[in-house]
C-alpha positions as CSV (number, residue, x, y, z in Angstrom):
1,X,-11.3,-1.3,63.7
2,X,-7.7,-2.2,64.4
3,X,-7.0,1.9,64.4
4,X,-5.8,3.9,62.5
5,X,-3.7,6.1,60.6
6,X,-2.8,9.7,58.7
7,X,-0.3,10.2,56.0
8,X,1.2,12.7,53.7
9,X,0.7,12.1,49.6
10,X,3.4,14.9,48.3
11,X,0.9,17.8,50.3
12,X,-2.4,16.8,50.4
13,X,-3.1,14.8,54.0
14,X,-4.9,11.8,53.8
15,X,-5.7,9.4,56.9
16,X,-6.9,5.0,56.8
17,X,-9.0,3.0,58.4
18,X,-7.7,-0.6,59.4
19,X,-10.4,-3.1,60.1
20,X,-10.2,-6.5,61.5
21,X,-10.4,-8.6,57.9
22,X,-12.1,-12.0,59.0
23,X,-15.3,-10.0,60.5
24,X,-15.6,-7.8,58.0
25,X,-15.7,-11.2,55.7
26,X,-18.2,-12.3,58.6
27,X,-20.7,-9.4,57.9
28,X,-23.5,-9.5,55.0
29,X,-21.7,-8.1,51.8
30,X,-24.3,-5.1,52.1
31,X,-23.1,-3.9,55.1
32,X,-19.7,-4.9,54.1
33,X,-19.8,-2.9,51.1
34,X,-21.4,0.2,52.8
35,X,-17.5,0.5,55.1
36,X,-15.3,-0.7,52.3
37,X,-17.3,2.5,50.5
38,X,-17.4,5.3,53.8
39,X,-13.7,6.2,52.6
40,X,-15.0,7.2,48.7
41,X,-18.2,8.3,50.4
42,X,-16.1,10.3,52.3
43,X,-14.5,12.2,49.5
44,X,-17.7,12.3,47.3
45,X,-19.4,14.5,50.2
46,X,-16.3,17.3,49.5
47,X,-16.8,17.3,46.2
48,X,-20.0,17.9,47.1
49,X,-19.7,20.7,49.8
50,X,-16.8,22.5,47.5
51,X,-18.8,22.7,44.5
52,X,-22.1,24.3,47.1
53,X,-19.9,26.6,47.9
54,X,-19.0,28.0,44.9
55,X,-22.4,28.0,43.3
56,X,-23.0,30.1,46.6
57,X,-19.9,32.3,47.4
58,X,-21.1,35.7,45.1
59,X,-24.3,34.9,47.2
60,X,-22.8,34.8,50.5
61,X,-19.7,37.7,49.4
62,X,-22.1,39.9,48.4
63,X,-22.5,42.3,51.2
64,X,-18.4,42.9,50.8
65,X,-17.7,42.0,46.6
66,X,-19.5,43.0,43.8
67,X,-19.2,39.7,40.7
68,X,-19.2,39.6,38.1
69,X,-19.6,43.3,37.3
70,X,-15.3,43.3,36.3
71,X,-12.1,41.7,35.1
72,X,-9.9,41.9,38.2
73,X,-6.5,41.6,37.7
74,X,-5.1,39.0,40.8
75,X,-1.0,39.4,39.9
76,X,0.9,39.6,36.5
77,X,4.3,36.6,37.1
78,X,7.0,37.8,35.6
79,X,7.3,35.8,33.0
80,X,3.6,36.5,31.7
81,X,4.0,38.5,28.1
82,X,1.6,41.6,29.8
83,X,4.1,41.9,33.0
84,X,4.7,46.3,32.5
85,X,1.3,46.7,30.9
86,X,-1.3,45.6,33.5
87,X,-1.0,45.6,37.5
88,X,-2.0,43.9,40.6
89,X,-5.2,45.7,40.7
90,X,-6.2,46.7,37.3
91,X,-9.5,45.9,35.8
92,X,-9.1,45.0,32.3
93,X,-12.3,46.4,30.7
94,X,-12.7,44.7,27.4
95,X,-10.7,42.4,24.4
96,X,-10.3,43.8,20.9
97,X,-13.5,46.2,22.0
98,X,-15.6,43.1,23.4
99,X,-16.6,44.1,27.7
100,X,-15.5,40.6,29.2
101,X,-16.5,39.9,32.7
102,X,-15.6,37.1,34.1
103,X,-12.3,35.3,33.7
104,X,-14.3,32.4,31.6
105,X,-15.4,35.5,29.6
106,X,-11.5,36.5,29.1
107,X,-10.4,32.7,28.0
108,X,-13.0,32.1,25.9
109,X,-13.5,35.4,23.9
110,X,-9.4,34.7,23.4
111,X,-10.2,31.2,22.3
112,X,-12.2,33.0,19.7
113,X,-10.3,35.2,18.7
114,X,-7.7,32.5,18.6
115,X,-9.6,30.9,16.1
116,X,-10.4,33.1,13.2
117,X,-7.1,35.1,13.8
118,X,-5.4,31.1,12.7
119,X,-8.8,30.9,9.7
120,X,-7.6,34.2,8.4
121,X,-3.6,34.3,8.7
122,X,-4.4,30.3,6.5
123,X,-6.7,32.1,4.1
124,X,-4.0,35.2,3.6
125,X,-1.9,32.5,2.8
126,X,-3.4,30.8,-0.1
127,X,-4.5,34.1,-1.3
128,X,-1.2,35.7,-1.2
129,X,0.9,32.5,-2.3
130,X,3.0,32.1,0.9
131,X,3.5,35.1,1.6
132,X,5.2,36.9,3.9
133,X,2.3,39.4,4.5
134,X,-0.6,38.4,7.1
135,X,-4.4,40.6,6.6
136,X,-6.1,39.8,9.4
137,X,-9.2,41.8,8.6
138,X,-9.0,44.5,11.8
139,X,-7.5,47.7,10.9
140,X,-7.9,51.8,12.3
141,X,-9.3,54.4,10.1
142,X,-5.9,56.6,9.4
143,X,-5.9,60.4,8.2
144,X,-3.7,61.4,5.6
145,X,-2.2,63.5,7.8
146,X,-1.4,61.3,9.9
147,X,0.1,58.9,6.9
148,X,2.7,61.1,5.4
149,X,4.7,62.1,8.1
150,X,5.1,58.8,8.6
151,X,8.6,56.3,8.5
152,X,9.1,55.1,5.7
153,X,10.0,51.7,6.5
154,X,12.5,49.4,4.0
155,X,12.1,45.3,2.5
156,X,13.9,42.9,4.4
157,X,14.2,39.3,3.6
158,X,10.9,40.1,1.2
159,X,10.3,42.0,4.9
160,X,8.5,45.6,5.4
161,X,10.9,46.3,8.6
162,X,10.1,50.0,11.1
163,X,12.5,51.1,12.7
164,X,12.8,51.3,16.5
165,X,9.2,51.1,18.1
166,X,6.9,51.7,15.0
167,X,4.8,48.8,14.0
168,X,4.2,48.5,10.4
169,X,0.5,49.2,8.3
170,X,-0.4,48.7,4.4
171,X,-3.3,49.7,3.1
172,X,-5.7,46.4,3.6
173,X,-8.4,44.7,1.2
174,X,-11.5,44.1,1.1
175,X,-14.3,42.3,-0.2
176,X,-16.3,44.3,-2.6
177,X,-14.6,47.0,-2.7
178,X,-12.8,48.7,-5.8
179,X,-8.3,48.3,-4.4
180,X,-6.8,51.1,-2.8
181,X,-2.9,52.7,-4.2
182,X,-1.0,50.5,-1.9
183,X,0.6,51.4,1.6
184,X,2.8,50.7,3.4
185,X,4.2,52.9,6.0
186,X,5.8,53.1,10.1
187,X,3.2,54.7,13.0
188,X,3.2,54.1,16.6
189,X,0.9,51.7,17.3
190,X,0.2,54.0,20.8
191,X,-1.4,56.7,18.4
192,X,-3.5,53.6,15.4
193,X,-5.5,52.3,19.1
194,X,-7.7,55.0,19.3
195,X,-8.8,55.8,16.1
196,X,-11.8,54.5,14.9
197,X,-11.7,51.0,13.6
198,X,-12.5,49.7,9.5
199,X,-12.6,45.9,8.4
200,X,-14.0,42.5,9.4
201,X,-11.7,41.2,11.3
202,X,-12.9,42.2,14.5
203,X,-15.6,40.5,17.0
204,X,-17.6,42.8,17.5
205,X,-21.2,41.8,19.3
206,X,-23.9,43.4,16.2
207,X,-23.7,41.9,13.0
208,X,-24.7,45.6,11.8
209,X,-21.3,47.3,13.9
210,X,-20.4,49.2,11.2
211,X,-16.9,48.1,12.7
212,X,-17.1,45.5,9.8
213,X,-16.7,48.4,6.6
214,X,-13.6,48.6,5.3
215,X,-15.2,52.5,4.4
216,X,-13.3,54.8,6.4
217,X,-14.2,59.3,5.9
218,X,-13.2,61.3,3.5
219,X,-9.6,62.1,3.7
220,X,-8.7,58.6,6.0
221,X,-7.0,55.0,4.5
222,X,-8.2,52.1,6.1
223,X,-4.7,51.0,7.2
224,X,-3.9,47.6,9.0
225,X,-1.1,46.4,11.1
226,X,1.5,43.5,9.0
227,X,2.5,40.7,11.5
228,X,3.3,37.5,11.2
229,X,1.2,34.6,10.8
230,X,0.3,32.7,14.1
231,X,0.3,36.3,15.6
232,X,-2.7,37.4,16.7
233,X,-2.8,41.1,16.8
234,X,-5.0,42.0,19.9
235,X,-6.6,44.9,22.0
236,X,-6.4,45.1,26.0
237,X,-8.2,47.8,26.8
238,X,-8.4,48.1,31.3
239,X,-8.8,50.7,34.1
240,X,-6.7,51.8,36.9
241,X,-8.2,52.4,40.0
242,X,-6.3,54.0,42.2
243,X,-6.1,57.6,40.9
244,X,-2.6,58.4,41.8
245,X,-1.9,56.0,39.7
246,X,-3.2,57.0,36.9
247,X,-0.8,60.5,37.0
248,X,2.4,57.1,36.6
249,X,1.2,56.1,33.7
250,X,2.4,58.6,31.0
251,X,0.4,61.6,28.3
252,X,-0.9,58.3,26.3
253,X,-3.8,57.2,29.1
254,X,-6.6,58.4,30.0
255,X,-6.6,60.6,33.1
256,X,-9.9,61.8,33.2
257,X,-11.1,57.9,33.1
258,X,-8.5,56.5,34.9
259,X,-8.6,54.4,30.9
260,X,-5.9,52.8,28.4
261,X,-4.8,50.5,26.0
262,X,-1.8,48.7,24.3
263,X,-2.5,46.2,21.8
264,X,-0.8,42.6,22.4
265,X,1.3,41.0,19.5
266,X,2.0,37.6,20.1
267,X,0.6,33.9,21.7
268,X,-2.8,34.8,22.1
269,X,-3.7,31.8,24.3
270,X,-0.9,31.6,26.8
271,X,-1.1,35.3,26.6
272,X,-4.5,34.7,28.6
273,X,-2.7,31.7,30.3
274,X,-0.7,34.0,32.0
275,X,-2.4,36.4,34.7
276,X,-4.7,35.9,37.8
277,X,-8.3,37.0,37.0
278,X,-11.0,37.2,38.8
279,X,-14.1,38.9,38.9
280,X,-15.1,40.3,42.3
281,X,-14.5,43.5,42.8
282,X,-14.9,44.9,46.7
283,X,-16.8,47.5,46.5
284,X,-15.3,49.3,49.3
285,X,-11.6,48.8,50.2
286,X,-9.2,48.9,47.5
287,X,-6.2,46.9,48.8
288,X,-4.6,44.4,47.3
289,X,-4.9,41.5,49.9
290,X,-9.3,42.3,50.1
291,X,-9.2,41.9,46.7
292,X,-7.3,38.6,46.2
293,X,-9.6,37.2,49.5
294,X,-12.1,36.0,47.3
295,X,-9.7,34.2,44.6
296,X,-7.7,32.4,47.4
297,X,-11.0,30.9,48.6
298,X,-12.2,30.7,45.3
299,X,-8.6,28.1,44.4
300,X,-9.6,26.7,48.0
301,X,-12.6,25.1,46.8
302,X,-11.6,24.1,43.6
303,X,-9.0,22.1,44.7
304,X,-10.7,20.4,47.4
305,X,-13.7,19.5,44.9
306,X,-10.9,18.2,41.9
307,X,-8.8,16.0,44.4
308,X,-11.5,14.5,46.0
309,X,-13.1,13.6,42.9
310,X,-9.6,12.5,41.7
311,X,-9.6,10.1,45.4
312,X,-13.0,9.8,44.4
313,X,-12.3,7.9,41.2
314,X,-8.9,6.1,42.3
315,X,-9.4,4.6,44.7
316,X,-13.5,3.3,43.3
317,X,-10.3,2.0,40.7
318,X,-10.0,-1.7,42.1
319,X,-6.4,-1.8,41.7
320,X,-4.2,-3.9,44.7
321,X,-4.2,-2.3,47.8
322,X,-7.1,0.1,47.1
323,X,-10.9,0.5,47.9
324,X,-11.6,-1.3,45.1
325,X,-10.2,-4.0,46.0
326,X,-12.5,-4.3,48.2
327,X,-15.7,-3.4,46.6
328,X,-14.9,-6.1,43.8
329,X,-14.4,-8.6,45.9
330,X,-17.7,-7.4,48.0
331,X,-19.3,-6.7,45.1
332,X,-18.9,-10.1,42.9
333,X,-20.9,-11.9,46.9
334,X,-23.6,-11.0,45.0
335,X,-23.2,-12.9,41.4
336,X,-24.0,-16.5,43.0
337,X,-24.8,-18.5,40.1
338,X,-20.4,-18.3,40.1
339,X,-18.4,-19.9,42.2
340,X,-16.0,-19.4,44.9
341,X,-12.6,-20.0,42.9
342,X,-14.3,-18.2,40.0
343,X,-15.4,-16.0,41.6
344,X,-11.6,-15.9,42.9
345,X,-10.8,-15.5,39.2
346,X,-12.9,-13.1,37.9
347,X,-11.5,-10.6,41.4
348,X,-8.1,-11.6,40.3
349,X,-8.4,-11.8,36.6
350,X,-10.2,-7.6,37.3
351,X,-7.1,-6.7,39.8
352,X,-4.4,-7.2,37.5
353,X,-6.3,-5.6,34.3
354,X,-7.2,-2.9,36.7
355,X,-3.7,-2.5,38.2
356,X,-1.9,-3.3,35.4
357,X,-3.5,-0.6,33.1
358,X,-3.9,2.1,35.3
359,X,0.0,2.0,35.7
360,X,-0.3,2.0,32.1
361,X,-2.2,4.9,32.2
362,X,0.2,7.5,35.4
363,X,3.6,6.1,33.1
364,X,1.5,8.0,30.1
365,X,0.2,11.5,31.9
366,X,3.4,11.9,33.3
367,X,5.6,10.7,30.9
368,X,4.5,10.5,27.2
369,X,1.0,13.4,28.1
370,X,3.5,16.2,28.9
371,X,2.5,19.7,26.5
372,X,5.7,20.6,25.4
373,X,7.3,23.1,26.7
374,X,7.1,27.1,25.0
C-alpha cells in the first residue's frame, strides 16, 4: 500500500487506497482480483446491512412505536396542494373510503384511483362526443330538499359555473337504470361529502358494496361533481391527535372523534408525492420530533443503501480509472488461450466502449431524461 486518501464527492464521503502496481501484477490473478474488488465488496456489505436494518426496524422500534396501524403526516411543504388541509402529526385514515396504513399503500392507491379516473374520463368523453362534462362515477345521495335551496349556476363557454367556493353537481347517469331528470345545482362540497355515496366509481374492498349502486333512498337523488377531464375528485379522511387542535378546525370537524374529511380536486399522483408520511406512530409521547424520528432513520438507511448500490454498480463498470478497469484486467488473465497482445487489445476496446457508453448514459440522465417541470 502506497497511501490512502479521503475525499468528499458532493455531499458523500469516500476513500481510496493506492497500491504498488508492480507488486499487484506479481500476485496471482485471484489474489489481485480480491484486492481490486475490496471497495465493491465494502459497499455491497453496506447495502446488505442497510437492507437488514430496514427489515428489522419495525421490531427494533416496537417498544416505542406502533408500525403499520396508521399513516402519520410528518411534513406538508408549503408548495403541497394539501398545505392548509393537513398538518404534521395528523393521521390519514382513508383515501376515497379505503383505509391506508403505510406510505406505500397511499401511493399505490393514489395510482389506482388516478388510473380509474383516466379510464372513466376517456370513456365519458367518447360517449359525450368530446363534451367538457366529466363523469367519474363518484356520486352522493343528495336530499331533494337540499337541492331546492342550492344555488343555480350559469353556463359560460359550454361550462356550468358556480359562484364562490360552491361546486357544480349534476344527475349521475347509471348503466341499466332509467335516466333521471337532468338536474344541475351548486352545492357546498363540505356538506355533500358527509352524505351516503352512490355510483360505480368508488374503489371498495367488496364487489357487493352498496356504493356500486346508483339507487338512493326515496327523497334523494344521486348527484356527481362536474370536473374537467384529467382532474381527480378524491375524498381524504384524517384525524387530529390533539383535542386542542380539534377545537380550532371549525364547525365542519367532528370534534368528538377528531376526524375530518375534505375533497381534493387535481393531480392525484402529484398530490400523493407532495407530503412526507410514515407508518410509525409513537405509543406514548406525541411530540412531533418523536414522531419524525423513525422517518429520519428510515430515510437515512434508504439513502445509504441506494448510494452504496450505485457505487457498487459504478465501480464495477469497465471504465478508465475506476476499479472496473483493474477488475477487467485481472479477469482477462483467466483467458489463457489469448495472447498478451490480444488481451491488451481486448482491454482497451472494452474500456473505451464502457467509458463511452457510461458518458452517454450520464448525459442522457442529466440533460435529456429530466422530467418536465409542472
